[in-house]
N, CA and C atoms as a LAMMPS dump frame, in Angstrom:
ITEM: TIMESTEP
0
ITEM: NUMBER OF ATOMS
324
ITEM: BOX BOUNDS ff ff ff
-5.0000000000000000e+02 5.0000000000000000e+02
-5.0000000000000000e+02 5.0000000000000000e+02
-5.0000000000000000e+02 5.0000000000000000e+02
ITEM: ATOMS id mol type element x y z
1 1 1 N 158.98 -3.069 189.884
2 1 2 C 160.393 -3.499 189.919
3 1 3 C 160.524 -4.703 190.845
4 2 1 N 161.155 -5.708 190.29
5 2 2 C 161.482 -6.899 191.015
6 2 3 C 162.893 -6.848 191.559
7 3 1 N 163.257 -7.806 192.319
8 3 2 C 164.653 -7.828 192.898
9 3 3 C 165.352 -9.108 192.559
10 4 1 N 166.605 -9.018 192.23
11 4 2 C 167.531 -10.138 192.167
12 4 3 C 168.384 -10.087 193.384
13 5 1 N 168.374 -11.146 194.203
14 5 2 C 169.129 -11.155 195.448
15 5 3 C 170.072 -12.38 195.369
16 6 1 N 171.354 -12.068 195.557
17 6 2 C 172.376 -13.125 195.45
18 6 3 C 173.052 -13.354 196.768
19 7 1 N 173.047 -14.582 197.244
20 7 2 C 173.718 -14.992 198.505
21 7 3 C 173.298 -14.076 199.659
22 8 1 N 172.076 -13.579 199.659
23 8 2 C 171.521 -12.852 200.783
24 8 3 C 172.016 -11.432 200.892
25 9 1 N 173.051 -11.021 200.091
26 9 2 C 173.612 -9.679 200.291
27 9 3 C 173.513 -8.85 199.045
28 10 1 N 174.083 -9.287 197.933
29 10 2 C 174.11 -8.495 196.733
30 10 3 C 172.701 -8.503 196.154
31 11 1 N 172.22 -7.34 195.798
32 11 2 C 170.844 -7.286 195.275
33 11 3 C 170.763 -6.128 194.266
34 12 1 N 169.885 -6.296 193.314
35 12 2 C 169.655 -5.255 192.296
36 12 3 C 168.177 -5.321 191.855
37 13 1 N 167.667 -4.185 191.483
38 13 2 C 166.302 -4.117 190.999
39 13 3 C 166.274 -4.184 189.458
40 14 1 N 165.34 -4.978 188.993
41 14 2 C 165.091 -5.149 187.51
42 14 3 C 163.619 -5.106 187.279
43 15 1 N 163.21 -4.576 186.152
44 15 2 C 161.762 -4.687 185.801
45 15 3 C 161.334 -6.172 185.825
46 16 1 N 160.091 -6.408 186.225
47 16 2 C 159.594 -7.797 186.33
48 16 3 C 159.787 -8.499 185.036
49 17 1 N 159.526 -7.888 183.879
50 17 2 C 159.61 -8.581 182.589
51 17 3 C 161.019 -9.054 182.337
52 18 1 N 162.011 -8.184 182.563
53 18 2 C 163.416 -8.541 182.424
54 18 3 C 163.747 -9.661 183.421
55 19 1 N 163.315 -9.464 184.698
56 19 2 C 163.669 -10.434 185.735
57 19 3 C 163.176 -11.865 185.38
58 20 1 N 161.961 -11.912 184.782
59 20 2 C 161.44 -13.213 184.359
60 20 3 C 162.32 -13.89 183.31
61 21 1 N 162.806 -13.059 182.412
62 21 2 C 163.738 -13.625 181.366
63 21 3 C 165.051 -14.041 181.979
64 22 1 N 165.577 -13.222 182.908
65 22 2 C 166.821 -13.589 183.577
66 22 3 C 166.685 -14.903 184.398
67 23 1 N 165.536 -15.06 185.013
68 23 2 C 165.319 -16.296 185.79
69 23 3 C 165.337 -17.542 184.938
70 24 1 N 164.763 -17.444 183.713
71 24 2 C 164.803 -18.598 182.808
72 24 3 C 166.262 -18.909 182.366
73 25 1 N 166.972 -17.841 182.014
74 25 2 C 168.385 -18.03 181.565
75 25 3 C 169.254 -18.628 182.695
76 26 1 N 169.146 -18.037 183.852
77 26 2 C 169.934 -18.514 185.01
78 26 3 C 169.533 -19.938 185.343
79 27 1 N 168.275 -20.209 185.377
80 27 2 C 167.827 -21.566 185.652
81 27 3 C 168.317 -22.628 184.663
82 28 1 N 168.305 -22.241 183.375
83 28 2 C 168.755 -23.149 182.369
84 28 3 C 170.264 -23.444 182.488
85 29 1 N 171.041 -22.377 182.737
86 29 2 C 172.481 -22.532 182.876
87 29 3 C 172.789 -23.414 184.11
88 30 1 N 172.138 -23.143 185.242
89 30 2 C 172.428 -23.897 186.473
90 30 3 C 171.909 -25.356 186.318
91 31 1 N 170.817 -25.55 185.681
92 31 2 C 170.306 -26.915 185.458
93 31 3 C 171.284 -27.784 184.735
94 32 1 N 172.099 -27.139 183.865
95 32 2 C 173.117 -27.868 183.111
96 32 3 C 174.429 -27.94 183.865
97 33 1 N 174.498 -27.347 185.051
98 33 2 C 175.714 -27.309 185.876
99 33 3 C 176.771 -26.393 185.304
100 34 1 N 176.345 -25.346 184.656
101 34 2 C 177.252 -24.36 184.019
102 34 3 C 177.383 -23.095 184.799
103 35 1 N 178.415 -22.867 185.593
104 35 2 C 178.565 -21.607 186.304
105 35 3 C 178.914 -20.47 185.286
106 36 1 N 178.661 -19.248 185.696
107 36 2 C 178.894 -18.126 184.795
108 36 3 C 178.887 -16.8 185.585
109 37 1 N 179.432 -15.775 185.012
110 37 2 C 179.344 -14.422 185.615
111 37 3 C 177.985 -13.798 185.208
112 38 1 N 177.461 -13.007 186.13
113 38 2 C 176.306 -12.164 185.828
114 38 3 C 176.738 -10.743 186.19
115 39 1 N 176.695 -9.913 185.202
116 39 2 C 177.217 -8.511 185.31
117 39 3 C 176.105 -7.502 185.028
118 40 1 N 176.021 -6.464 185.809
119 40 2 C 175.079 -5.371 185.535
120 40 3 C 175.675 -4.05 185.954
121 41 1 N 175.138 -2.983 185.314
122 41 2 C 175.538 -1.612 185.693
123 41 3 C 174.707 -1.2 186.888
124 42 1 N 175.375 -0.616 187.856
125 42 2 C 174.64 -0.118 189.041
126 42 3 C 174.058 1.246 188.755
127 43 1 N 172.918 1.466 189.4
128 43 2 C 172.273 2.737 189.22
129 43 3 C 173.106 3.86 189.798
130 44 1 N 173.041 5.005 189.152
131 44 2 C 173.839 6.146 189.619
132 44 3 C 173.471 6.576 191.024
133 45 1 N 172.171 6.273 191.434
134 45 2 C 171.748 6.636 192.784
135 45 3 C 172.512 5.813 193.849
136 46 1 N 173.046 4.654 193.446
137 46 2 C 173.805 3.862 194.431
138 46 3 C 175.318 3.989 194.214
139 47 1 N 175.701 5.015 193.44
140 47 2 C 177.11 5.246 193.254
141 47 3 C 177.658 4.852 191.851
142 48 1 N 176.809 4.292 191.042
143 48 2 C 177.243 3.903 189.695
144 48 3 C 178.147 2.683 189.74
145 49 1 N 178.941 2.528 188.689
146 49 2 C 179.837 1.374 188.625
147 49 3 C 179.127 0.19 188.035
148 50 1 N 179.697 -0.996 188.379
149 50 2 C 179.043 -2.236 187.916
150 50 3 C 179.274 -3.29 188.93
151 51 1 N 178.447 -4.297 188.913
152 51 2 C 178.524 -5.443 189.831
153 51 3 C 178.666 -6.707 188.997
154 52 1 N 179.497 -7.629 189.464
155 52 2 C 179.656 -8.913 188.824
156 52 3 C 179.638 -9.979 189.931
157 53 1 N 178.759 -11.009 189.685
158 53 2 C 178.704 -12.06 190.641
159 53 3 C 178.96 -13.411 189.86
160 54 1 N 179.579 -14.321 190.56
161 54 2 C 179.83 -15.658 189.995
162 54 3 C 178.669 -16.514 190.378
163 55 1 N 177.882 -16.939 189.384
164 55 2 C 176.704 -17.698 189.637
165 55 3 C 177.024 -19.181 189.417
166 56 1 N 176.754 -20 190.453
167 56 2 C 177.092 -21.383 190.394
168 56 3 C 175.927 -22.203 190.976
169 57 1 N 175.924 -23.555 190.721
170 57 2 C 174.812 -24.354 191.184
171 57 3 C 174.428 -24.343 192.646
172 58 1 N 175.389 -24.056 193.511
173 58 2 C 175.102 -23.999 194.946
174 58 3 C 174.783 -22.568 195.464
175 59 1 N 174.712 -21.622 194.588
176 59 2 C 174.429 -20.228 194.976
177 59 3 C 173.023 -20.115 195.443
178 60 1 N 172.806 -19.203 196.468
179 60 2 C 171.506 -18.879 196.999
180 60 3 C 170.992 -17.684 196.234
181 61 1 N 170.061 -17.881 195.318
182 61 2 C 169.552 -16.814 194.482
183 61 3 C 168.025 -16.661 194.675
184 62 1 N 167.543 -15.43 194.801
185 62 2 C 166.181 -15.138 194.933
186 62 3 C 165.822 -14.196 193.796
187 63 1 N 164.663 -14.55 193.165
188 63 2 C 164.047 -13.658 192.138
189 63 3 C 162.733 -13.214 192.763
190 64 1 N 162.669 -11.961 193.217
191 64 2 C 161.472 -11.406 193.933
192 64 3 C 160.762 -10.477 192.989
193 65 1 N 159.572 -10.885 192.53
194 65 2 C 158.747 -10.14 191.589
195 65 3 C 157.796 -9.239 192.297
196 66 1 N 157.575 -8.054 191.771
197 66 2 C 156.627 -7.118 192.329
198 66 3 C 155.216 -7.499 191.946
199 67 1 N 155.02 -7.914 190.719
200 67 2 C 153.693 -8.249 190.225
201 67 3 C 153.4 -9.72 190.486
202 68 1 N 152.133 -10.099 190.507
203 68 2 C 151.69 -11.454 190.805
204 68 3 C 151.531 -12.319 189.583
205 69 1 N 151.522 -11.741 188.395
206 69 2 C 151.3 -12.53 187.188
207 69 3 C 152.559 -12.592 186.317
208 70 1 N 152.989 -13.824 185.982
209 70 2 C 154.184 -13.95 185.133
210 70 3 C 153.941 -13.382 183.746
211 71 1 N 154.91 -12.598 183.237
212 71 2 C 154.809 -12.037 181.902
213 71 3 C 155.046 -13.118 180.807
214 72 1 N 154.503 -12.812 179.618
215 72 2 C 154.83 -13.668 178.465
216 72 3 C 156.349 -13.516 178.206
217 73 1 N 156.932 -14.58 177.757
218 73 2 C 158.385 -14.548 177.48
219 73 3 C 158.649 -14.352 176.003
220 74 1 N 159.702 -13.647 175.701
221 74 2 C 160.11 -13.407 174.314
222 74 3 C 161.284 -14.373 174.015
223 75 1 N 160.993 -15.343 173.143
224 75 2 C 162.019 -16.339 172.835
225 75 3 C 163.278 -15.723 172.272
226 76 1 N 163.201 -14.706 171.446
227 76 2 C 164.377 -14.081 170.89
228 76 3 C 165.241 -13.443 171.979
229 77 1 N 164.595 -12.875 172.945
230 77 2 C 165.278 -12.192 174.061
231 77 3 C 165.949 -13.258 174.906
232 78 1 N 165.282 -14.372 175.182
233 78 2 C 165.848 -15.463 175.923
234 78 3 C 167.106 -15.956 175.221
235 79 1 N 167.069 -16.1 173.914
236 79 2 C 168.237 -16.591 173.172
237 79 3 C 169.332 -15.578 173.168
238 80 1 N 169.015 -14.289 173.072
239 80 2 C 170.042 -13.242 173.139
240 80 3 C 170.728 -13.228 174.51
241 81 1 N 169.929 -13.316 175.58
242 81 2 C 170.494 -13.367 176.938
243 81 3 C 171.351 -14.608 177.173
244 82 1 N 170.837 -15.736 176.659
245 82 2 C 171.641 -17.006 176.805
246 82 3 C 172.955 -16.905 176.059
247 83 1 N 172.931 -16.239 174.94
248 83 2 C 174.167 -16.076 174.165
249 83 3 C 175.197 -15.306 175.001
250 84 1 N 174.793 -14.245 175.735
251 84 2 C 175.714 -13.495 176.539
252 84 3 C 176.175 -14.367 177.698
253 85 1 N 175.266 -15.143 178.289
254 85 2 C 175.635 -16.012 179.378
255 85 3 C 176.669 -17.066 179.012
256 86 1 N 176.669 -17.496 177.78
257 86 2 C 177.586 -18.449 177.247
258 86 3 C 178.935 -17.88 176.828
259 87 1 N 179.049 -16.54 176.856
260 87 2 C 180.287 -15.856 176.446
261 87 3 C 181.242 -15.724 177.599
262 88 1 N 182.54 -15.436 177.345
263 88 2 C 183.495 -15.325 178.429
264 88 3 C 183.182 -14.16 179.382
265 89 1 N 182.493 -13.133 178.865
266 89 2 C 182.159 -12.008 179.783
267 89 3 C 181.01 -12.291 180.653
268 90 1 N 180.199 -13.242 180.305
269 90 2 C 179.077 -13.656 181.161
270 90 3 C 177.752 -13.008 180.82
271 91 1 N 176.735 -13.292 181.555
272 91 2 C 175.384 -12.777 181.348
273 91 3 C 175.323 -11.292 181.624
274 92 1 N 174.819 -10.562 180.677
275 92 2 C 174.48 -9.146 180.87
276 92 3 C 173.249 -8.804 180.079
277 93 1 N 172.598 -7.727 180.496
278 93 2 C 171.318 -7.35 179.933
279 93 3 C 171.557 -6.698 178.508
280 94 1 N 170.809 -7.196 177.547
281 94 2 C 170.769 -6.657 176.211
282 94 3 C 169.337 -6.189 175.925
283 95 1 N 169.176 -5.253 175.031
284 95 2 C 167.814 -4.755 174.732
285 95 3 C 166.913 -5.862 174.181
286 96 1 N 165.647 -5.767 174.473
287 96 2 C 164.696 -6.767 174.017
288 96 3 C 164.482 -6.614 172.502
289 97 1 N 164.709 -7.749 171.723
290 97 2 C 164.474 -7.704 170.28
291 97 3 C 162.983 -7.821 169.99
292 98 1 N 162.678 -7.855 168.693
293 98 2 C 161.263 -7.943 168.269
294 98 3 C 160.578 -9.086 168.981
295 99 1 N 159.291 -8.903 169.265
296 99 2 C 158.533 -9.786 170.066
297 99 3 C 158.304 -11.18 169.448
298 100 1 N 158.673 -12.193 170.116
299 100 2 C 158.374 -13.578 169.771
300 100 3 C 157.921 -14.208 171.103
301 101 1 N 156.742 -13.881 171.6
302 101 2 C 156.364 -14.308 172.899
303 101 3 C 155.939 -15.785 172.951
304 102 1 N 156.237 -16.403 174.113
305 102 2 C 155.779 -17.731 174.358
306 102 3 C 155.211 -17.754 175.788
307 103 1 N 154.405 -18.759 176.069
308 103 2 C 153.81 -18.853 177.424
309 103 3 C 154.95 -19.016 178.429
310 104 1 N 154.823 -18.392 179.6
311 104 2 C 155.91 -18.458 180.6
312 104 3 C 156.345 -19.926 180.966
313 105 1 N 155.397 -20.826 181.06
314 105 2 C 155.748 -22.165 181.445
315 105 3 C 156.332 -23.034 180.312
316 106 1 N 156.349 -22.533 179.089
317 106 2 C 156.752 -23.376 177.962
318 106 3 C 158.269 -23.274 177.641
319 107 1 N 158.921 -22.412 178.339
320 107 2 C 160.367 -22.259 177.989
321 107 3 C 161.243 -22.368 179.255
322 108 1 N 161.154 -23.481 179.884
323 108 2 C 161.965 -23.719 181.071
324 108 3 C 163.098 -24.689 180.768
């Protein structure tokens, strides 16, 4: 499990594979200067509910991976996540579609 840490306080754990995909989507949005909401459901062990953060180009964001090797990326999943990030509700996790993997460094 990796960690997404926002502004030094808000944090959530995501599987490394998902976190790698989120990193690409967040990076692409911010590179374009496009702020957006990032929303996730909180684990029941932390009280449940959901968290929403406003991600903007000056935000302090850390993607902390548990594993040392970057996973292959699924282009279809990146596109699905980017589609949610471009919506009024903002980025949220969707299930991974059929595998269309690309090398981690080729989709930045």
